[in-house]
Each structure stands twice: as structure tokens, then as C-alpha cells.
C-alpha positions in Angstrom: -12.6 128.8 -7.8 -15.1 130.1 -10.0 -12.7 129.3 -12.8 -12.1 125.5 -11.4 -15.5 125.3 -11.7 -16.0 126.3 -15.1 -12.8 124.3 -16.3 -14.6 121.2 -14.5 -17.9 121.7 -16.3 -16.5 122.2 -19.7 -14.5 119.1 -18.9 -17.1 117.2 -18.3 -19.3 118.4 -21.2 -16.8 118.1 -23.5 -16.6 113.9 -22.2 -20.2 113.5 -22.1 -20.3 115.2 -25.9 -17.3 112.8 -27.0 -19.2 109.7 -25.3 -22.2 110.6 -27.2 -20.5 111.0 -30.8 -18.6 107.9 -30.3 -21.6 106.1 -29.0 -23.5 107.6 -32.0 -20.9 106.1 -34.5 -21.5 102.7 -32.6 -18.7 102.3 -30.1 -19.7 100.6 -27.3 -18.1 99.2 -24.1 -16.7 95.8 -24.2 -16.7 94.4 -20.2 -15.0 91.5 -20.9 -12.1 93.0 -22.4 -12.3 95.8 -20.7 -12.1 98.5 -24.0 -14.2 99.8 -26.6 -14.9 98.3 -30.2 -16.5 99.7 -32.3 -20.1 98.0 -33.6 -22.4 98.5 -36.7 -25.9 98.6 -36.5 -29.2 97.4 -37.8 -31.9 99.8 -38.6 -34.5 97.1 -39.2 -38.1 98.0 -40.0 -41.1 96.1 -42.0 -44.5 95.8 -43.2 -46.7 95.2 -41.5 -44.7 96.1 -38.3 -44.2 94.4 -34.9 -42.8 91.6 -36.6 -40.0 89.9 -35.0 -36.7 89.8 -35.6 -34.0 86.6 -35.7 -30.4 87.2 -35.9 -28.3 84.0 -36.4 -31.9 82.3 -35.4 -31.6 84.4 -32.3 -34.6 86.7 -31.3 -33.8 89.9 -31.0 -36.8 91.9 -30.8 -39.5 93.3 -33.2 -39.8 96.1 -36.0 -39.2 98.7 -35.9 -36.0 99.5 -34.3 -32.2 99.6 -34.5 -29.4 96.6 -33.3 -26.1 97.2 -32.3 -24.0 94.4 -33.0 -20.1 93.8 -33.6 -18.7 93.4 -36.8 -19.4 90.1 -38.4 -21.7 88.1 -41.1 -25.3 87.7 -40.0 -28.8 85.8 -40.8 -31.6 87.9 -40.5 -35.0 86.9 -40.5 -38.3 88.9 -40.2 -41.3 86.6 -39.1 -44.5 87.2 -38.1 -47.4 85.1 -37.9 -49.4 83.9 -40.8 -47.0 86.0 -42.9 -44.3 85.3 -45.4 -40.8 85.0 -43.7 -37.9 87.7 -44.8 -34.6 86.8 -44.8 -31.0 88.4 -45.7 -27.2 87.8 -45.0 -25.4 90.8 -44.1 -21.7 91.6 -43.9 -21.9 94.3 -40.7 -18.5 96.9 -40.2 -17.5 98.8 -37.4 -19.3 102.6 -37.7 -21.9 101.6 -40.4 -25.9 101.5 -40.5 -27.6 99.1 -42.8 -30.4 99.9 -43.2 -32.8 97.0 -44.2 -36.8 97.2 -44.8 -38.8 94.2 -45.1 -42.3 93.8 -46.4 -44.0 90.5 -45.6 -47.5 89.4 -47.6 -50.3 87.2 -45.6 -50.3 83.4 -46.1 -53.7 83.2 -46.5 -55.0 86.3 -48.8 -58.2 87.9 -48.8 -60.2 87.6 -51.9 -62.8 90.0 -53.3 -64.9 89.6 -56.4 -64.5 93.1 -58.8 -67.0 92.3 -61.9 -69.6 90.1 -62.4 -69.4 90.2 -66.6 -68.0 86.8 -67.9 -64.9 87.9 -68.8 -63.5 86.3 -72.2 -60.3 88.3 -71.9 -58.2 90.6 -69.5 -55.6 93.2 -70.7 -53.7 95.5 -68.3 -53.0 98.7 -69.7 -49.4 98.5 -68.7 -49.1 99.9 -64.8 -51.6 102.8 -65.5 -54.2 100.9 -63.2 -56.3 100.4 -65.9 -57.8 97.0 -67.4 -59.4 96.3 -70.8 -62.1 93.8 -70.4 -63.6 91.8 -73.4 -66.6 90.3 -72.2 -68.9 87.9 -74.4 -71.8 85.8 -73.2 -74.1 86.4 -76.3 -76.2 89.3 -75.0 -76.3 92.1 -77.2 -77.2 94.6 -74.4 -74.0 94.0 -72.6 -71.4 92.0 -74.3 -68.5 94.4 -75.3 -65.6 96.2 -74.4 -64.8 97.8 -71.0 -62.6 99.6 -69.0 -62.0 98.5 -65.6 -60.0 101.5 -63.5 -58.6 100.0 -60.2 -57.5 103.2 -59.3 -61.1 104.3 -58.0 -61.9 103.5 -54.6 -65.4 101.7 -53.6 -67.0 105.1 -52.5 -66.1 107.3 -55.4 -68.8 109.1 -57.2 -67.1 107.7 -60.7 -67.7 103.8 -61.1 -64.4 101.8 -61.6 -66.4 100.0 -64.7 -66.8 102.0 -68.0 -68.3 100.4 -71.5 -66.4 101.5 -74.1 -67.8 99.9 -77.0 -71.0 96.8 -77.1 -69.6 94.0 -79.5 -72.9 94.7 -81.6 -71.2 97.7 -83.3 -68.2 95.2 -84.4 -68.2 93.0 -87.4 -70.3 90.1 -87.5 -67.9 87.9 -87.7 -65.4 89.4 -84.6 -65.1 86.5 -81.6 -63.2 87.8 -78.7 -62.5 83.9 -78.6 -59.9 84.2 -81.3 -57.2 86.6 -81.6 -56.8 90.0 -80.0 -53.8 92.2 -80.3 -53.0 95.6 -78.7 -51.1 98.3 -79.0 -50.7 101.6 -77.0 -49.8 104.7 -77.5 -47.0 106.5 -75.1 -49.7 108.0 -72.8 -51.8 104.9 -72.8 -55.0 107.3 -73.7 -55.2 105.2 -77.3 -54.9 101.9 -78.5 -55.2 100.0 -82.0 -57.0 96.9 -81.3 -56.9 94.1 -84.3 -59.2 91.3 -84.1 -59.3 88.2 -85.3 -55.7 89.1 -87.5 -58.2 90.7 -89.7 -59.8 94.2 -88.4 -58.0 96.8 -87.0 -59.6 100.0 -84.9 -58.3 103.2 -83.1 -59.6 102.8 -79.9 -59.7 105.2 -76.9 -58.9 103.8 -73.6 -60.4 106.6 -71.5 -63.9 107.1 -73.2 -66.6 105.7 -74.9 -66.1 105.2 -78.5 -69.0 107.0 -80.4 -67.8 106.3 -83.6 -65.6 103.1 -84.9 -61.8 104.1 -86.5 -60.6 102.3 -88.9 -57.0 101.8 -89.4 -55.5 100.5 -92.6 -52.5 98.5 -92.9 -50.3 101.7 -94.0 -51.7 103.7 -91.4 -51.3 101.0 -88.7 -47.5 100.8 -89.5 -47.0 104.7 -89.9 -48.7 105.2 -86.2 -47.0 102.1 -84.8 -43.6 103.9 -85.6 -44.9 107.1 -84.4 -45.7 105.9 -81.3 -42.7 104.2 -81.1 -40.6 106.9 -81.5 -42.3 109.0 -78.9 -41.7 106.0 -76.5 -38.0 106.2 -77.0 -38.0 110.2 -76.5 -39.9 109.5 -73.5 -37.4 107.0 -72.3 -34.7 109.0 -73.3 -36.0 112.1 -70.9 -36.0 109.7 -67.9 -32.4 108.5 -68.7 -31.4 112.1 -68.5 -32.0 111.7 -64.6 -29.2 109.4 -64.8 -25.6 109.6 -65.1 -24.4 110.7 -68.2 -22.0 107.8 -68.7 -24.9 105.4 -67.6 -27.7 107.1 -70.0 -25.0 107.1 -72.8 -24.0 102.9 -72.6 -28.2 102.8 -71.7 -28.8 104.1 -75.4 -26.2 102.7 -77.0 -26.3 99.4 -76.0 -29.7 98.2 -73.9 -33.1 97.6 -74.9 -35.7 99.2 -71.8 -38.2 97.1 -70.5 -39.5 99.3 -68.1 -38.5 101.9 -65.6 -39.8 101.3 -62.0 -42.9 103.5 -60.7 -40.2 106.2 -58.9 -38.1 105.7 -62.1 -35.1 105.3 -59.9 -34.6 101.4 -61.2 -34.4 100.4 -64.9 -35.5 96.9 -66.1 -33.7 96.4 -69.6 -32.1 93.8 -71.7 -28.7 94.3 -73.0 -28.0 94.5 -76.7 -23.9 93.4 -76.4 -21.4 91.7 -74.2 -20.0 94.7 -72.0 -18.7 95.6 -68.7 -20.9 97.8 -67.1 -18.1 100.3 -65.2 -18.4 101.9 -61.8 -20.5 104.8 -61.9 -20.5 105.8 -58.4 -16.3 105.4 -57.9 -16.0 104.1 -54.9 -19.3 102.5 -54.1 -20.9 103.9 -51.5 -21.0 102.1 -48.1 -23.6 100.2 -46.2 -25.7 99.9 -50.0 -27.2 96.8 -51.0 -24.8 94.0 -50.0 -26.6 91.5 -52.2 -24.0 90.0 -55.6 -24.9 92.3 -58.3 -23.3 91.4 -62.1 -21.6 93.9 -64.2 -20.0 91.7 -67.0 -23.1 92.0 -69.3 -24.3 89.1 -71.4 -26.2 90.0 -74.9 -29.5 88.9 -74.4 -29.5 89.0 -70.3 -31.9 91.1 -68.5 -30.8 93.2 -65.6 -31.9 95.9 -63.3 -30.1 99.0 -62.5 -30.3 100.7 -58.9 -29.2 104.5 -59.8 -29.6 105.4 -56.3 -26.8 102.8 -55.4 -25.3 102.1 -58.5 -25.5 98.6 -58.7 -27.0 96.1 -61.2 -28.7 92.8 -61.1 -29.3 90.1 -63.2 -32.7 89.3 -63.3 -33.9 85.1 -62.6 -33.8 82.9 -66.3 -37.4 81.8 -64.9 -38.3 85.9 -65.4 -36.1 86.3 -68.3 -38.2 84.0 -70.1 -41.3 85.7 -69.5 -40.4 89.1 -69.4 -43.5 90.1 -71.0 -45.5 89.3 -67.7 -43.1 90.9 -65.3 -44.2 93.7 -63.7 -42.8 96.2 -61.1 -44.8 96.4 -57.6 -45.8 99.6 -56.7 -43.2 100.4 -54.4 -40.4 99.8 -57.1 -38.4 97.6 -54.6 -40.0 94.1 -56.3 -41.1 92.1 -58.8 -44.4 90.9 -59.7 -44.3 87.4 -62.1 -46.1 84.8 -63.0 -44.8 81.2 -61.8 -46.8 78.5 -63.5 -49.9 79.9 -63.0 -49.0 81.0 -59.1 -48.2 84.8 -58.3 -45.4 85.6 -56.5 -43.3 88.8 -55.6 -39.3 89.0 -55.5 -37.0 91.9 -54.1 -35.8 93.4 -56.9 -32.0 92.4 -56.4 -33.4 88.9 -56.7 -33.9 87.6 -53.0 -37.1 86.5 -50.8 -38.9 84.9 -53.8 -42.2 84.5 -52.5 -45.5 82.7 -53.4 -48.1 85.3 -52.7 -51.4 83.5 -54.6 -51.9 80.3 -55.8 -55.3 79.9 -56.0 -57.7 79.3 -59.4 -56.5 81.9 -62.9 -57.3 82.6 -65.9 -55.1 82.9 -68.9 -52.4 84.1 -66.6 -53.6 87.2 -65.9 -52.9 89.5 -63.1 -52.0 92.9 -62.6 -51.2 95.2 -59.1 -53.3 98.2 -57.9 -51.5 101.5 -56.7 -52.0 100.7 -52.9 -50.1 96.9 -53.3 -53.1 94.6 -53.9 -52.9 91.8 -56.9 -56.0 91.6 -59.4 -56.5 88.5 -61.1 -59.0 86.5 -63.4 -60.6 83.3 -62.2 -63.9 81.1 -62.0 -64.6 80.3 -58.5 -67.8 78.1 -59.7 -67.3 76.9 -63.3 -70.4 74.5 -63.2 -72.5 77.6 -62.8 -70.3 80.3 -64.5 -69.2 79.7 -67.9 -66.7 82.8 -67.9 -63.9 84.3 -64.9 -64.6 87.6 -63.5 -61.8 89.9 -61.9 -60.7 89.0 -58.3 -58.8 91.3 -55.6 -56.3 89.3 -54.2 -55.9 91.1 -50.7 -51.9 90.6 -49.7 -51.5 94.0 -48.2 
């Protein structure tokens, strides 16, 4: 009897274990056909949380959750009151888990003033979180070049706005209304600033400038060449973290525009017509299903995802204003200017959403490390001659 009991317990244990494994792999009982059929799983999350999940226009619950479905094609929509809608068409296969992470943005973002200078020009120091501001209101004690550090929090002991140079230290004929050209060093700690196509100076982008350092034409040329070499070395170091095959193609045939903040994706321009071979062969299962493009066209812009070995073409509208396209801090989205309106799109080109269409000057915008947007705007032009920085709260 004892042996029989042990055998029964063992059989029950095995049956339960098999049932758990089968369930975990996505198999579910089909009561209609009296069979067990395989299903796929959609793991759906969102920011903010508790957004409604619609699958083929039918409410299925709220994020964050897992939903088991029979194999097939599904339209997934993530909706939340007062937020933009996120949509994705997916093809679900049995025993596979597809993860979907939707980032939603408020329809009515908040606005907060950041400066009260009167800004003639604002230039983002790439994606460092710093902004160079040129203020000119005919006030000799305040007009000048300022550094605004978006990383500084309101309760920080260090103020976000720092005076780098008073305008009265520059030649009298320098006018911030005229052309200002800036070239940054690879570490963004220095910059060559050229005023009025006439005066060139080497600036620190971190500390107040005590003495102006004039850069002559030949010195400027040599310094810019040196900075370009350093940037190429830095880019090569990052490319070394990609596969050898891709790194070689990128080095030979790509113009690198920008790596994503996490350095897992690359925005680049192809220098020639070529076919990008599969780096991960066979391709990963349950990866991003957006249609990719591996037949590259010369001068076309693309985004390559190292983790999934996926290559997506950049929308033609983005390509026309490529210098104004920014990586969003999460490395999953791009920020761009759409006719003086700020929009954010998934890195694979889907879910193009307008996040700010209010007043904006000089088409200037940048992002903060926590996902907000800074723009240059003037909400009271009858009183204020010049705009100031505003924080657009989209998260």
C-alpha cells in the first residue's frame, strides 16, 4: 500500500508539473473543441500605468498585465483619459511572449517658466542637458552668455543658470541678433563660438570666462580637425560593443549621426547603396515586428537596434531636419520638430504623436533627463520683447 501511495503521489506530482509547464508555455483548454491549443502571450505595460487595453477594439483590461490569445493578428490600443493613444499591430504565435511598452503623453501638458532673461538665442549643448543662452536687452550688467543646466533640480544648492561671459567683454560690434556659429569639443566642455562671421573665441561651457581666448583661422581649422578625430575615436569605441560584422560595415559605409543614450541604438546615414546582412541569424523570435529595411539607399537615414538586429528607415520628414532630431532619454523614442510643433515617435517610426503645439521661438527645443521638454517661447509679446525658456511637462 505504501508503495502504491507513493506511486500515486508521484504521478499526481508529474501531472501537476506537466500542467504548469504546458500552461506557462501558453497552452489553454479549448472547451468548444475539447482540446488543448497553444496560445501566445501579450505582456503589456504602460507609462503612466492603469491605462486601458483594447484588442481588436474590445476592452481586455488595464496595464500592466499579461493577456493570452490564440495565434493571429491583433490591433492593440493603449488608451488613458487625457493622454495620447498608443497603437500597434502584432502577429501572435503560439508559445511566444511579445512585450509591448506604451509611453503615453498628456494631451494638455503643463508649462513652467525657467528663465526671466529675455533670450536672443538658445543653443543646446547636444544631449548633455545643458543649454547656452545669449541674452541681449541693452542691459550691460545682465546681457551676456549664460549656461542653463537642466540637470539641476529646484531644491539644488547650485542654481541652474550660470553667467559665463558678459556681452560688454566682447567687441562693441558683436550683435547676438546676427549669425552665431558654435562647434563643441567631443566632451562638450569647450566650444568655439564665432560671432558675426568675424570673431572666433574658445569658450568653456562649464565655467565663467575670465579672459577671452581668440582663435585665429588656422588654429580654428586645426582644433576642429583634432576634435573631429577625437569624436571618431569615441564613436569607434562604442561601435566595438556592436558585432564585428556590423561595426566594420558602419565604419566603412555609415556616417554616424547619434547613438541613443543607452548606446544600444544608432542613428546613421548610409554613404552607399548596400544590403545590410543579418547579424543575428536566425532572427530573434518575438522581436519588434515593425517592417524593417535592410536594403540601404545612399544618403538615407536609418536607426539600427543592436539588441534585436533590426534596421528601420527614418521618415523622410525627419531626414529633412536631421540636425534637429533628438533621442528621447529612454532611448526608445525620437523627438523632432514638425512645423514648429514638437512631436515624439517610436524609434521604429510608429506612433507619431504631437506633444506640444503652443508658442515656440526659433524652433528651439531640447529634452531633460526625466523626459520633459524645454522650449523657447514668448507668451506675452506685447510686454516682453524676447522669449524665455519654458518647461513642457509631458510626463
